[in-house]
C-alpha positions as CSV (number, residue, x, y, z in Angstrom):
1,X,7.6,-122.7,-169.4
2,X,6.8,-120.9,-172.7
3,X,5.5,-124.2,-174.1
4,X,3.2,-124.4,-171.0
5,X,1.8,-120.9,-171.6
6,X,1.4,-121.6,-175.3
7,X,-0.6,-124.7,-174.6
8,X,-2.8,-122.8,-172.2
9,X,-3.3,-120.0,-174.7
10,X,-4.2,-122.6,-177.4
11,X,-6.7,-124.2,-175.1
12,X,-8.3,-120.8,-174.3
13,X,-8.6,-120.0,-178.0
14,X,-10.3,-123.3,-178.6
15,X,-12.9,-122.8,-175.9
16,X,-15.2,-120.6,-178.0
17,X,-14.9,-123.1,-180.9
18,X,-15.6,-126.1,-178.7
19,X,-18.5,-124.3,-177.1
20,X,-19.9,-123.4,-180.5
21,X,-19.5,-127.0,-181.6
22,X,-21.1,-128.3,-178.4
23,X,-24.0,-125.9,-178.9
24,X,-24.5,-127.0,-182.5
25,X,-24.3,-130.7,-181.4
26,X,-27.0,-130.0,-178.7
27,X,-29.2,-128.3,-181.3
28,X,-28.7,-130.9,-184.0
29,X,-28.6,-134.0,-182.0
30,X,-32.4,-134.3,-181.9
31,X,-33.2,-132.7,-185.3
32,X,-34.0,-136.1,-186.8
33,X,-35.5,-137.5,-183.6
34,X,-39.2,-137.7,-182.9
35,X,-40.9,-138.1,-179.6
36,X,-40.8,-141.7,-178.4
37,X,-43.2,-143.2,-175.9
38,X,-41.1,-145.0,-173.3
39,X,-42.7,-148.0,-171.5
40,X,-46.2,-147.6,-173.2
41,X,-49.1,-148.9,-171.1
42,X,-51.3,-150.8,-173.5
43,X,-53.4,-152.1,-170.6
44,X,-54.8,-148.7,-169.6
45,X,-54.3,-147.2,-173.0
46,X,-54.7,-150.0,-175.6
47,X,-54.8,-147.6,-178.6
48,X,-52.0,-145.0,-177.8
49,X,-50.0,-146.5,-174.9
50,X,-50.0,-143.1,-173.3
51,X,-50.7,-142.3,-169.7
52,X,-50.4,-139.1,-167.7
53,X,-46.7,-139.8,-167.3
54,X,-46.3,-139.9,-171.1
55,X,-48.0,-136.5,-171.3
56,X,-45.4,-135.2,-168.8
57,X,-42.7,-136.8,-171.0
58,X,-44.2,-135.0,-174.1
59,X,-44.1,-131.7,-172.2
60,X,-40.5,-132.3,-171.2
61,X,-39.6,-133.2,-174.8
62,X,-40.9,-129.9,-176.1
63,X,-39.3,-127.9,-173.2
64,X,-35.9,-129.5,-173.7
65,X,-36.0,-128.4,-177.3
66,X,-36.6,-124.8,-176.2
67,X,-33.9,-125.0,-173.6
68,X,-31.5,-126.0,-176.2
69,X,-31.1,-122.3,-176.7
70,X,-30.7,-121.5,-173.1
71,X,-27.1,-121.7,-171.7
72,X,-27.4,-119.2,-168.9
73,X,-30.2,-117.2,-167.2
74,X,-29.7,-114.2,-169.6
75,X,-30.4,-116.1,-172.8
76,X,-34.0,-115.2,-174.1
77,X,-36.5,-117.7,-175.4
78,X,-35.7,-116.6,-179.0
79,X,-35.6,-119.1,-181.8
80,X,-34.5,-119.3,-185.4
81,X,-36.9,-117.3,-187.6
82,X,-38.7,-119.4,-190.1
83,X,-38.3,-117.8,-193.6
84,X,-41.5,-116.2,-194.8
85,X,-44.2,-113.9,-193.5
86,X,-43.8,-114.5,-189.8
87,X,-42.4,-111.7,-187.6
88,X,-40.0,-110.1,-186.6
89,X,-39.0,-108.3,-189.7
90,X,-37.3,-105.5,-187.8
91,X,-35.6,-105.1,-184.4
92,X,-38.5,-103.2,-183.0
93,X,-40.5,-106.4,-182.7
94,X,-37.8,-108.5,-181.0
95,X,-38.8,-107.7,-177.4
96,X,-42.3,-109.0,-178.2
97,X,-40.8,-112.0,-179.9
98,X,-38.9,-112.7,-176.7
99,X,-42.0,-112.2,-174.6
100,X,-43.9,-114.7,-176.7
101,X,-41.2,-117.3,-176.4
102,X,-41.0,-116.8,-172.6
103,X,-44.7,-116.8,-171.8
104,X,-45.7,-119.5,-174.2
105,X,-43.0,-122.0,-173.3
106,X,-44.2,-121.4,-169.7
107,X,-47.5,-123.1,-170.6
108,X,-45.3,-126.2,-171.0
109,X,-43.1,-125.6,-168.0
110,X,-45.6,-124.5,-165.4
111,X,-47.4,-127.8,-165.0
112,X,-44.0,-129.6,-164.9
113,X,-42.7,-127.2,-162.2
114,X,-45.9,-127.7,-160.2
115,X,-45.0,-131.4,-160.2
116,X,-41.2,-130.9,-159.8
117,X,-40.2,-127.4,-158.6
118,X,-36.5,-128.4,-158.8
119,X,-36.7,-129.3,-162.5
120,X,-33.4,-128.6,-164.3
121,X,-32.6,-128.8,-168.0
122,X,-29.0,-128.5,-169.3
123,X,-27.9,-127.6,-165.7
124,X,-30.4,-124.6,-165.8
125,X,-32.9,-124.5,-163.0
126,X,-36.1,-124.0,-164.9
127,X,-38.0,-122.1,-162.1
128,X,-35.0,-119.8,-161.6
129,X,-34.8,-119.1,-165.3
130,X,-38.4,-118.1,-165.6
131,X,-38.4,-115.9,-162.5
132,X,-35.2,-114.2,-163.7
133,X,-36.6,-113.6,-167.1
134,X,-39.9,-112.3,-165.7
135,X,-37.7,-109.8,-163.8
136,X,-36.1,-108.7,-167.1
137,X,-39.5,-107.7,-168.4
138,X,-39.7,-104.8,-166.0
139,X,-36.0,-103.8,-166.1
140,X,-35.5,-100.7,-168.3
141,X,-31.9,-101.6,-168.9
142,X,-32.8,-105.1,-170.3
143,X,-33.2,-105.8,-174.0
144,X,-36.3,-107.8,-172.9
145,X,-37.9,-104.8,-171.3
146,X,-41.6,-104.3,-172.1
147,X,-42.7,-100.7,-172.0
148,X,-46.0,-100.2,-170.2
149,X,-48.9,-99.3,-172.4
150,X,-49.2,-95.6,-172.9
151,X,-52.4,-93.8,-171.8
152,X,-53.9,-93.8,-175.3
153,X,-52.2,-97.0,-176.5
154,X,-54.3,-99.7,-178.2
155,X,-54.3,-103.5,-177.8
156,X,-51.3,-105.3,-179.0
157,X,-49.4,-108.6,-178.8
158,X,-48.0,-107.8,-175.3
159,X,-51.5,-108.0,-173.9
160,X,-51.9,-111.5,-175.3
161,X,-48.6,-112.7,-173.7
162,X,-49.3,-111.0,-170.4
163,X,-52.6,-112.8,-170.4
164,X,-50.7,-116.0,-170.9
165,X,-48.3,-115.2,-168.1
166,X,-51.2,-114.6,-165.8
167,X,-52.6,-118.1,-166.5
168,X,-49.3,-119.7,-165.6
169,X,-48.9,-117.6,-162.5
170,X,-52.5,-118.6,-161.5
171,X,-51.8,-122.3,-161.6
172,X,-48.3,-122.2,-160.1
173,X,-48.1,-119.0,-157.9
174,X,-45.8,-120.6,-155.3
175,X,-43.2,-121.0,-158.0
176,X,-43.6,-118.1,-160.4
177,X,-45.1,-115.3,-158.2
178,X,-44.5,-115.7,-154.5
179,X,-40.7,-115.9,-154.6
180,X,-40.4,-112.6,-156.5
181,X,-39.2,-109.6,-154.4
182,X,-42.0,-107.2,-153.6
183,X,-40.5,-104.4,-155.8
184,X,-40.7,-106.8,-158.8
185,X,-44.2,-107.8,-157.9
186,X,-45.3,-104.1,-157.8
187,X,-43.5,-103.3,-161.1
188,X,-44.9,-106.3,-162.8
189,X,-48.4,-105.4,-161.6
190,X,-48.0,-101.9,-163.0
191,X,-46.9,-103.0,-166.4
192,X,-49.3,-105.9,-166.8
193,X,-52.3,-104.0,-165.6
194,X,-51.4,-101.1,-167.9
195,X,-52.2,-103.5,-170.8
196,X,-55.2,-105.2,-169.2
197,X,-56.9,-102.0,-168.0
198,X,-57.6,-100.8,-171.4
199,X,-58.9,-101.6,-174.9
200,X,-58.9,-105.1,-176.4
201,X,-59.8,-106.8,-179.6
202,X,-63.5,-107.8,-179.8
203,X,-62.7,-111.5,-179.9
204,X,-61.3,-114.1,-177.5
205,X,-58.7,-111.4,-176.6
206,X,-61.0,-110.1,-173.9
207,X,-59.8,-113.1,-171.8
208,X,-56.3,-111.8,-171.8
209,X,-57.5,-108.6,-170.0
210,X,-59.7,-110.8,-167.8
211,X,-56.9,-113.1,-166.7
212,X,-54.5,-110.2,-165.9
213,X,-57.1,-108.2,-163.9
214,X,-58.3,-111.4,-162.1
215,X,-54.9,-112.5,-161.1
216,X,-53.9,-109.1,-159.6
217,X,-57.3,-108.7,-157.9
218,X,-56.6,-112.1,-156.3
219,X,-53.2,-110.8,-155.1
220,X,-54.7,-107.7,-153.5
221,X,-53.9,-105.1,-156.2
222,X,-56.5,-102.5,-157.1
223,X,-57.9,-103.2,-160.6
224,X,-60.7,-101.8,-162.8
225,X,-63.3,-104.2,-161.7
226,X,-66.0,-102.6,-163.7
227,X,-64.0,-103.3,-166.9
228,X,-63.3,-106.8,-165.8
229,X,-67.0,-107.6,-165.3
230,X,-67.8,-105.9,-168.6
231,X,-65.3,-108.1,-170.5
232,X,-66.7,-111.2,-168.7
233,X,-70.2,-110.4,-169.9
234,X,-69.0,-109.6,-173.4
235,X,-67.1,-112.9,-173.6
236,X,-70.3,-114.8,-172.7
237,X,-72.1,-112.8,-175.3
238,X,-70.0,-114.5,-178.0
239,X,-71.7,-117.8,-177.1
240,X,-73.9,-119.2,-179.9
241,X,-74.9,-122.6,-178.4
242,X,-73.9,-126.2,-179.0
243,X,-70.5,-125.5,-177.4
244,X,-69.6,-122.9,-180.0
245,X,-68.5,-119.3,-179.4
246,X,-68.1,-116.9,-182.3
247,X,-64.6,-115.4,-182.5
248,X,-65.8,-112.3,-184.4
249,X,-66.1,-112.9,-187.3
250,X,-65.0,-116.5,-187.6
251,X,-65.9,-119.9,-186.4
252,X,-62.7,-122.1,-186.0
253,X,-60.9,-124.0,-183.3
254,X,-60.6,-120.9,-181.3
255,X,-64.4,-120.8,-181.1
256,X,-64.3,-124.1,-179.3
257,X,-61.0,-124.9,-177.5
258,X,-59.8,-121.4,-176.7
259,X,-63.1,-119.9,-175.5
260,X,-64.0,-123.1,-173.6
261,X,-60.6,-123.5,-172.1
262,X,-60.4,-119.9,-170.9
263,X,-63.8,-120.0,-169.4
264,X,-63.2,-123.3,-167.6
265,X,-59.7,-122.4,-166.3
266,X,-60.9,-118.9,-165.2
267,X,-63.9,-120.4,-163.4
268,X,-61.8,-123.1,-161.6
269,X,-59.1,-120.7,-160.4
270,X,-60.9,-117.4,-160.0
271,X,-64.5,-117.4,-161.0
272,X,-65.9,-119.7,-158.3
273,X,-64.2,-117.6,-155.6
274,X,-65.2,-114.1,-156.8
275,X,-67.8,-114.3,-159.5
276,X,-69.8,-117.5,-159.1
277,X,-72.6,-116.4,-161.4
278,X,-70.2,-115.9,-164.3
279,X,-68.4,-119.1,-163.5
280,X,-71.7,-121.1,-163.6
281,X,-72.5,-119.7,-167.0
282,X,-69.0,-120.6,-168.4
283,X,-69.4,-124.1,-167.0
284,X,-72.8,-124.5,-168.4
285,X,-71.5,-123.5,-171.9
286,X,-68.6,-125.9,-171.4
287,X,-71.0,-128.9,-170.9
288,X,-72.4,-128.4,-174.3
289,X,-69.2,-129.2,-176.2
290,X,-69.2,-132.9,-175.3
291,X,-72.1,-133.6,-177.7
292,X,-70.2,-132.5,-180.8
293,X,-66.5,-131.6,-180.3
294,X,-65.2,-135.2,-180.0
295,X,-66.8,-136.0,-183.3
296,X,-64.5,-133.5,-185.0
297,X,-61.5,-135.9,-184.5
298,X,-60.8,-139.0,-186.5
299,X,-61.1,-142.5,-185.1
300,X,-57.3,-142.5,-184.5
301,X,-57.5,-139.2,-182.7
302,X,-56.3,-136.9,-185.6
303,X,-57.4,-133.3,-185.8
304,X,-58.6,-131.6,-188.9
305,X,-56.4,-128.9,-190.5
306,X,-58.7,-125.9,-190.4
307,X,-58.7,-122.2,-189.6
308,X,-56.0,-119.8,-188.5
309,X,-53.1,-120.5,-186.0
310,X,-53.2,-124.1,-187.0
311,X,-49.5,-124.4,-185.9
312,X,-50.9,-124.5,-182.3
313,X,-51.9,-128.1,-183.2
314,X,-52.3,-130.0,-179.9
315,X,-53.7,-127.0,-178.1
316,X,-57.0,-128.2,-179.6
317,X,-57.3,-131.1,-177.1
318,X,-57.4,-129.0,-173.9
319,X,-61.2,-129.2,-173.5
320,X,-61.0,-132.9,-173.1
321,X,-58.9,-133.1,-169.9
322,X,-60.7,-130.1,-168.5
323,X,-63.8,-132.2,-168.7
324,X,-62.3,-133.9,-165.7
325,X,-63.4,-130.9,-163.6
326,X,-67.0,-131.8,-164.4
327,X,-68.9,-134.2,-162.2
328,X,-70.5,-135.9,-165.1
329,X,-70.7,-139.6,-165.2
330,X,-72.0,-139.6,-168.7
331,X,-68.7,-138.4,-170.2
332,X,-66.7,-141.2,-171.8
333,X,-63.3,-140.2,-170.4
334,X,-61.6,-143.2,-172.0
335,X,-62.6,-141.8,-175.4
336,X,-61.6,-138.2,-174.5
337,X,-58.1,-139.4,-173.5
338,X,-57.8,-141.6,-176.6
339,X,-58.6,-138.5,-178.8
340,X,-56.2,-136.3,-176.9
341,X,-53.3,-138.7,-176.9
342,X,-53.9,-139.5,-180.5
343,X,-53.6,-135.8,-181.5
344,X,-50.3,-135.7,-179.5
345,X,-49.0,-138.6,-181.4
346,X,-50.2,-137.2,-184.7
347,X,-47.7,-134.4,-184.4
348,X,-45.0,-135.3,-181.9
349,X,-44.3,-138.5,-183.8
350,X,-44.1,-136.8,-187.2
351,X,-40.5,-136.4,-188.3
352,X,-41.2,-132.9,-189.9
353,X,-42.8,-131.5,-186.7
354,X,-39.5,-130.3,-185.2
355,X,-36.7,-128.3,-186.9
356,X,-33.8,-126.9,-184.9
357,X,-35.4,-128.4,-181.8
358,X,-38.4,-126.1,-182.2
359,X,-41.8,-127.0,-183.6
360,X,-42.3,-125.5,-187.1
361,X,-44.8,-122.9,-188.2
362,X,-47.1,-125.1,-190.2
363,X,-49.2,-128.2,-189.7
364,X,-46.7,-131.1,-189.9
365,X,-43.6,-129.4,-191.2
366,X,-43.1,-125.8,-192.1
367,X,-46.0,-124.6,-194.4
368,X,-46.2,-121.0,-195.3
369,X,-49.8,-120.9,-196.7
370,X,-50.9,-121.8,-193.1
371,X,-48.8,-119.1,-191.4
372,X,-50.2,-115.7,-190.3
373,X,-48.1,-112.6,-190.0
374,X,-48.8,-112.2,-186.3
375,X,-46.8,-115.4,-185.5
376,X,-43.2,-115.7,-184.7
377,X,-41.3,-119.0,-184.2
378,X,-42.0,-119.0,-180.5
379,X,-45.8,-118.6,-181.2
380,X,-46.1,-122.4,-181.7
381,X,-45.8,-123.0,-177.9
382,X,-49.3,-121.8,-177.6
383,X,-49.9,-125.5,-178.1
384,X,-48.5,-125.9,-174.6
385,X,-52.0,-125.1,-173.2
386,X,-52.7,-128.8,-173.8
387,X,-50.5,-129.5,-170.8
388,X,-52.7,-127.5,-168.5
389,X,-54.6,-130.8,-168.5
390,X,-51.8,-132.1,-166.2
391,X,-53.4,-130.0,-163.5
392,X,-56.3,-132.4,-163.5
393,X,-55.6,-134.8,-160.5
394,X,-54.0,-138.2,-161.0
395,X,-57.1,-140.0,-159.7
396,X,-59.4,-138.2,-162.1
397,X,-61.3,-140.5,-164.5
398,X,-59.7,-138.6,-167.4
399,X,-56.5,-140.4,-166.4
400,X,-57.8,-143.6,-164.9
401,X,-60.5,-144.7,-167.5
402,X,-59.4,-147.3,-170.0
403,X,-59.0,-145.9,-173.5
404,X,-61.8,-146.7,-176.0
405,X,-63.0,-145.6,-179.4
406,X,-66.2,-144.1,-178.2
407,X,-68.8,-143.4,-181.0
408,X,-66.6,-145.1,-183.6
409,X,-67.0,-148.4,-181.8
410,X,-70.4,-148.0,-180.1
411,X,-72.5,-145.8,-182.4
412,X,-71.1,-146.0,-185.9
413,X,-71.7,-148.8,-188.4
414,X,-69.8,-149.6,-191.6
415,X,-71.1,-148.3,-195.0
416,X,-73.0,-145.4,-193.2
417,X,-72.3,-141.7,-192.8
418,X,-73.1,-139.8,-189.6
419,X,-73.8,-136.1,-189.1
420,X,-73.7,-133.6,-186.2
421,X,-75.3,-130.4,-187.4
422,X,-74.7,-127.3,-185.3
423,X,-77.7,-125.1,-185.9
424,X,-76.3,-122.1,-184.0
425,X,-72.9,-122.0,-185.8
426,X,-74.2,-123.7,-189.0
427,X,-71.3,-126.1,-188.9
428,X,-71.8,-129.6,-190.1
429,X,-69.6,-132.3,-188.6
430,X,-69.6,-135.6,-190.6
431,X,-68.0,-138.9,-189.6
432,X,-67.1,-141.6,-192.1
433,X,-66.7,-145.1,-190.4
434,X,-65.3,-146.7,-193.5
435,X,-62.0,-144.8,-193.3
436,X,-62.4,-143.5,-189.7
437,X,-62.2,-139.8,-190.9
438,X,-64.0,-136.7,-189.6
439,X,-65.0,-133.9,-191.8
440,X,-66.5,-130.4,-191.4
441,X,-68.2,-127.7,-193.3
442,X,-68.1,-124.2,-191.8
443,X,-68.5,-120.5,-192.1
444,X,-66.5,-118.4,-194.5
445,X,-67.7,-115.1,-195.9
446,X,-64.7,-112.6,-195.8
447,X,-63.3,-110.6,-198.7
448,X,-59.6,-110.6,-199.3
449,X,-59.4,-107.5,-201.5
450,X,-58.1,-104.6,-199.4
451,X,-58.5,-106.7,-196.2
452,X,-56.1,-106.4,-193.3
453,X,-56.5,-110.1,-192.4
454,X,-56.4,-111.8,-195.8
455,X,-56.0,-115.2,-194.1
456,X,-59.7,-115.1,-193.1
457,X,-60.7,-115.6,-196.7
458,X,-57.8,-117.9,-197.6
459,X,-57.5,-121.7,-197.8
460,X,-57.5,-121.7,-194.0
461,X,-61.3,-121.1,-194.3
462,X,-62.5,-121.2,-197.9
463,X,-62.5,-124.9,-198.7
464,X,-65.8,-126.6,-199.5
465,X,-65.0,-129.0,-196.6
466,X,-62.1,-130.1,-194.4
467,X,-61.2,-133.7,-193.7
468,X,-58.9,-135.3,-191.0
469,X,-57.5,-137.7,-193.6
470,X,-56.7,-135.1,-196.3
471,X,-55.2,-131.8,-195.0
472,X,-56.0,-128.9,-197.2
473,X,-53.8,-128.1,-200.1
474,X,-53.0,-124.5,-201.1
475,X,-54.1,-123.2,-204.5
476,X,-51.6,-122.9,-207.3
477,X,-51.2,-120.0,-209.7
478,X,-51.9,-122.3,-212.7
479,X,-55.3,-123.3,-211.4
480,X,-54.3,-126.2,-209.2
481,X,-57.1,-126.5,-206.7
482,X,-58.2,-129.0,-204.0
483,X,-61.7,-129.1,-202.5
484,X,-62.9,-125.9,-204.0
485,X,-63.8,-124.1,-207.2
486,X,-61.5,-121.6,-208.9
487,X,-62.3,-119.2,-211.7
488,X,-60.3,-117.3,-214.2
489,X,-61.2,-113.7,-213.2
490,X,-60.8,-110.5,-215.1
491,X,-57.2,-110.2,-214.1
492,X,-56.6,-113.6,-215.6
493,X,-55.9,-115.0,-212.2
494,X,-57.4,-118.2,-210.7
495,X,-59.7,-117.0,-207.9
496,X,-61.4,-119.3,-205.4
497,X,-64.8,-119.1,-203.9
498,X,-64.8,-117.6,-200.4
499,X,-68.0,-115.6,-200.1
500,X,-70.4,-118.3,-198.8
501,X,-73.9,-117.9,-197.4
502,X,-75.3,-120.9,-195.5
503,X,-78.9,-121.8,-196.5
504,X,-79.9,-125.0,-194.7
505,X,-79.1,-128.6,-193.8
506,X,-82.0,-130.8,-194.9
507,X,-82.4,-134.5,-195.5
508,X,-78.7,-135.1,-195.6
509,X,-77.9,-132.2,-197.9
510,X,-75.8,-129.2,-196.9
511,X,-76.9,-126.1,-198.9
512,X,-74.9,-122.9,-199.5
513,X,-75.0,-120.0,-201.9
514,X,-71.7,-118.5,-203.0
515,X,-70.5,-115.6,-205.2
516,X,-67.1,-114.8,-206.6
517,X,-65.6,-111.9,-204.7
518,X,-64.4,-110.0,-207.8
519,X,-67.5,-110.6,-209.8
520,X,-71.0,-110.9,-208.3
521,X,-72.3,-112.2,-211.6
522,X,-70.5,-115.4,-211.0
523,X,-72.6,-117.3,-208.4
524,X,-73.5,-120.9,-207.5
525,X,-76.0,-122.7,-205.5
526,X,-74.0,-125.5,-203.7
527,X,-75.3,-128.8,-202.5
528,X,-73.1,-131.3,-200.6
529,X,-74.3,-134.8,-200.0
530,X,-71.9,-136.9,-197.9
531,X,-72.0,-140.6,-198.8
532,X,-70.5,-143.6,-197.0
533,X,-67.3,-143.4,-199.2
534,X,-67.2,-139.8,-200.1
535,X,-69.2,-136.8,-201.4
536,X,-71.8,-136.3,-204.1
537,X,-71.7,-132.6,-205.2
538,X,-74.8,-131.3,-207.1
539,X,-74.1,-127.7,-207.7
540,X,-76.1,-125.2,-209.8
541,X,-74.2,-122.5,-211.8
542,X,-76.5,-119.4,-211.8
543,X,-73.9,-117.1,-213.3
544,X,-74.6,-114.6,-216.0
545,X,-71.0,-114.0,-217.2
546,X,-68.9,-116.5,-219.2
547,X,-66.0,-117.9,-217.2
548,X,-63.4,-120.7,-217.0
549,X,-64.1,-123.0,-214.1
550,X,-62.1,-125.7,-212.2
551,X,-63.1,-128.0,-209.3
552,X,-60.7,-130.1,-207.3
553,X,-61.0,-133.2,-205.1
554,X,-59.0,-133.5,-201.9
555,X,-55.2,-133.8,-202.7
556,X,-52.9,-136.6,-201.9
557,X,-49.3,-136.0,-200.8
558,X,-46.5,-138.2,-202.1
559,X,-45.4,-140.5,-199.3
560,X,-43.1,-143.5,-199.6
561,X,-44.1,-144.4,-203.2
562,X,-45.0,-142.6,-206.4
563,X,-48.7,-141.6,-206.6
564,X,-50.4,-144.1,-209.0
565,X,-53.1,-143.0,-211.4
566,X,-55.7,-145.5,-212.7
567,X,-58.5,-144.7,-215.2
568,X,-61.4,-147.1,-215.6
569,X,-64.9,-147.0,-217.1
570,X,-68.0,-147.9,-215.1
571,X,-71.2,-147.9,-217.2
572,X,-69.7,-145.7,-219.7
573,X,-68.5,-143.1,-217.2
574,X,-64.8,-142.3,-216.8
575,X,-63.4,-142.9,-213.3
576,X,-60.1,-141.4,-212.3
577,X,-58.3,-142.8,-209.2
578,X,-55.1,-141.7,-207.6
579,X,-53.4,-143.8,-204.9
580,X,-50.4,-142.7,-202.6
581,X,-50.0,-146.0,-200.7
582,X,-52.2,-144.8,-197.8
583,X,-55.4,-143.6,-199.4
584,X,-57.1,-143.7,-202.8
585,X,-59.2,-140.8,-204.2
586,X,-61.6,-141.3,-207.0
587,X,-63.4,-138.6,-209.0
588,X,-66.3,-139.2,-211.4
589,X,-68.0,-136.3,-213.4
590,X,-71.7,-136.9,-213.8
591,X,-73.0,-133.6,-215.3
592,X,-71.6,-130.4,-216.6
593,X,-67.9,-131.1,-217.0
594,X,-65.7,-131.2,-220.1
595,X,-62.3,-132.4,-218.8
596,X,-60.8,-134.4,-216.0
597,X,-57.1,-134.5,-215.3
598,X,-54.6,-135.4,-212.5
599,X,-52.6,-132.4,-211.6
600,X,-49.1,-132.7,-210.0
601,X,-48.1,-129.9,-207.6
602,X,-45.0,-128.9,-205.7
603,X,-44.9,-126.9,-202.5
604,X,-48.6,-126.7,-202.1
605,X,-49.3,-129.6,-199.7
606,X,-48.7,-129.5,-195.9
607,X,-47.7,-133.2,-195.8
608,X,-45.2,-133.4,-198.6
609,X,-43.5,-131.2,-201.2
610,X,-45.0,-133.3,-204.0
611,X,-48.7,-134.0,-204.3
612,X,-51.4,-134.7,-206.8
613,X,-55.1,-133.8,-207.1
614,X,-57.8,-134.7,-209.6
615,X,-59.3,-131.6,-211.1
616,X,-62.3,-131.0,-213.4
617,X,-62.7,-128.1,-215.7
618,X,-65.1,-126.5,-218.2
619,X,-65.8,-123.1,-219.8
620,X,-69.2,-121.8,-218.9
621,X,-71.2,-119.8,-221.5
622,X,-74.4,-118.5,-220.1
623,X,-76.2,-118.3,-223.4
624,X,-75.5,-122.0,-224.0
625,X,-75.5,-123.4,-220.5
626,X,-78.6,-121.9,-218.8
627,X,-79.2,-123.5,-215.4
628,X,-75.9,-125.5,-215.7
629,X,-75.7,-128.4,-213.1
630,X,-72.3,-129.7,-212.1
631,X,-72.7,-133.1,-210.5
632,X,-69.6,-134.8,-209.2
633,X,-68.7,-137.8,-207.2
634,X,-65.6,-137.3,-204.9
635,X,-64.8,-140.7,-203.4
636,X,-62.2,-142.3,-201.2
637,X,-60.9,-145.6,-199.8
638,X,-57.9,-146.8,-198.0
639,X,-55.1,-147.9,-200.2
640,X,-55.2,-151.6,-201.1
641,X,-59.0,-151.9,-200.8
642,X,-60.8,-152.9,-204.0
643,X,-63.6,-150.8,-205.5
644,X,-66.9,-152.4,-206.6
645,X,-68.8,-150.8,-209.5
646,X,-71.6,-149.9,-207.0
647,X,-69.0,-148.0,-204.9
648,X,-67.5,-146.2,-207.8
649,X,-70.9,-145.3,-209.3
650,X,-73.5,-145.2,-206.5
651,X,-75.7,-142.9,-208.6
652,X,-78.1,-144.6,-211.0
653,X,-80.1,-141.6,-212.4
654,X,-79.7,-137.9,-212.0
655,X,-81.9,-135.3,-213.6
656,X,-82.5,-131.6,-213.3
657,X,-86.1,-130.2,-213.4
658,X,-86.2,-126.5,-214.4
659,X,-89.8,-126.3,-213.3
660,X,-89.0,-127.5,-209.8
661,X,-85.6,-125.9,-209.8
662,X,-84.4,-129.2,-208.3
663,X,-82.3,-132.3,-209.1
664,X,-83.8,-135.7,-208.6
665,X,-81.3,-138.5,-207.9
666,X,-81.9,-142.2,-207.7
667,X,-79.1,-144.2,-206.1
668,X,-78.1,-147.7,-207.1
669,X,-79.5,-149.0,-203.8
670,X,-82.9,-147.6,-204.7
671,X,-82.7,-144.6,-202.3
672,X,-84.1,-141.4,-203.8
673,X,-82.7,-137.9,-203.1
674,X,-83.9,-134.5,-204.2
675,X,-81.7,-131.4,-204.2
676,X,-84.0,-128.3,-203.9
677,X,-82.3,-125.0,-204.8
678,X,-85.2,-122.8,-203.7
């Protein structure tokens, strides 16, 4: 008998250990796994194999990872903190962290629940879980309780998440709202409206107020309708044309996908019913994006690493399925889906994308230079907005059209470069058919010194250009730089350009003026000339102070093989080429430079811990180098392709005229270009 009780006791003691081991096995089982497309349909989708069902599979893949941390209804959507600047850094932020995890994973779950209300993961009924956790938000005895905004309280992250919750409740009210007891509905309305009926941030944040107020208006609750209408009009006032809203102060992905998604979803679910005039304006603005936004993605459907909150990744595609709500026969839906599914594959099939079953804060893997302090680990599920596209009906042409490569196949020719200039936003989108890459040049004019949001002047925005094939690399303390200039400032630190002023886009030349933030006597007139295989930079140094200067090409990450360096001479000019087995980058100084070198870097590239970049350098002396011109070829090819001399040196003659304040260029093919700095 004693042996029997001893055995039972031993088993009971082992239960926690076994449970812990089981939990660890659940969390680690998929750590090395990437999303796999099961039964791809290459008839409907010859480029990606993905159909609407595969989008649902992708959503379930992400949701299962999150539910790896949920073992009962009381477990919050709280994930391992990524070391670094992300929050929380103290217990006071944990309730908001939980709120983010809850409301943002719901973007992934809500469309799946709409399709399958009985969905269960790890024996947990998903709908029951979210309803239970929503109840915890208004339970003062719960550690997830969110205190209503005080009378004089300002806008904060809770407003953002309640706006997100409102969107999910709008699209699936029968699952997330209607089953709630009336007492919970009333308490939830009181708390959420307390945040929405109040101040906001003068950016896309106004939509969070709008969605909360709109949802509860629709459910019969009294709301501040005057404020709602005011925020609607102010959101429309952000529109600049060409599909672009300004996110005050920046232009970035939020200026396109976030504003456009919010306007279209609000119009579809609320606006047409209550505010048809506002809905019509948002829909008109939405129509403008089709003429340029698709051109910001590569031929393979890869997005450019650019701007803040880049860890939201696939959220960038949501405007494409929402085009399905338009009755526009001119939209190439096969191309829109090819781009969208390509972006999904870009990240979900990357082995660094997930860690501990949760997407990392970064671009591919964890990457601190791209992280902002307002993000926690659960913030990444903002990308779940992509799955709002699942609300578009099965028979919609977005889902039924055959995949195609759109402009890359029908408009673009080899050995040519194509531009989409956005006059209102001053953004230049450039497409390079030879490598299938998209590139952009965009606004940046924000100081970092004493700034609250230093990221707005960081590498997220301050690069000379951003390319889908070459994600931006962070600057190094020793002057390592990619696709920007850096200068040795008075503190003996390498400082990049960030204070740009757009001048014009004329005859294929993109002009900007720029000054160094810490020294206005260091200033350049910049001229970018995109070519079929790269960029010709013809920049004028108008500085009056002596200074050390470095300029970098794009960087290459180390992949499966060591990065190879080749140095050749073409017509007496040194050509330096690096090759990582996927791409080659070549750099050729034409005027103004003293030194060229290949710089190895560690921990600066989002695609690999090791990387390399070709940098040029010189020491500028104003007494000696009046009107110094720095002319540089920054070229690229796919690995394995051979370079001809004409490709490596497409410039035949280049000469500066002080009288004209211009540089005259004769290309090898006879084409003449003139760079006018006036």
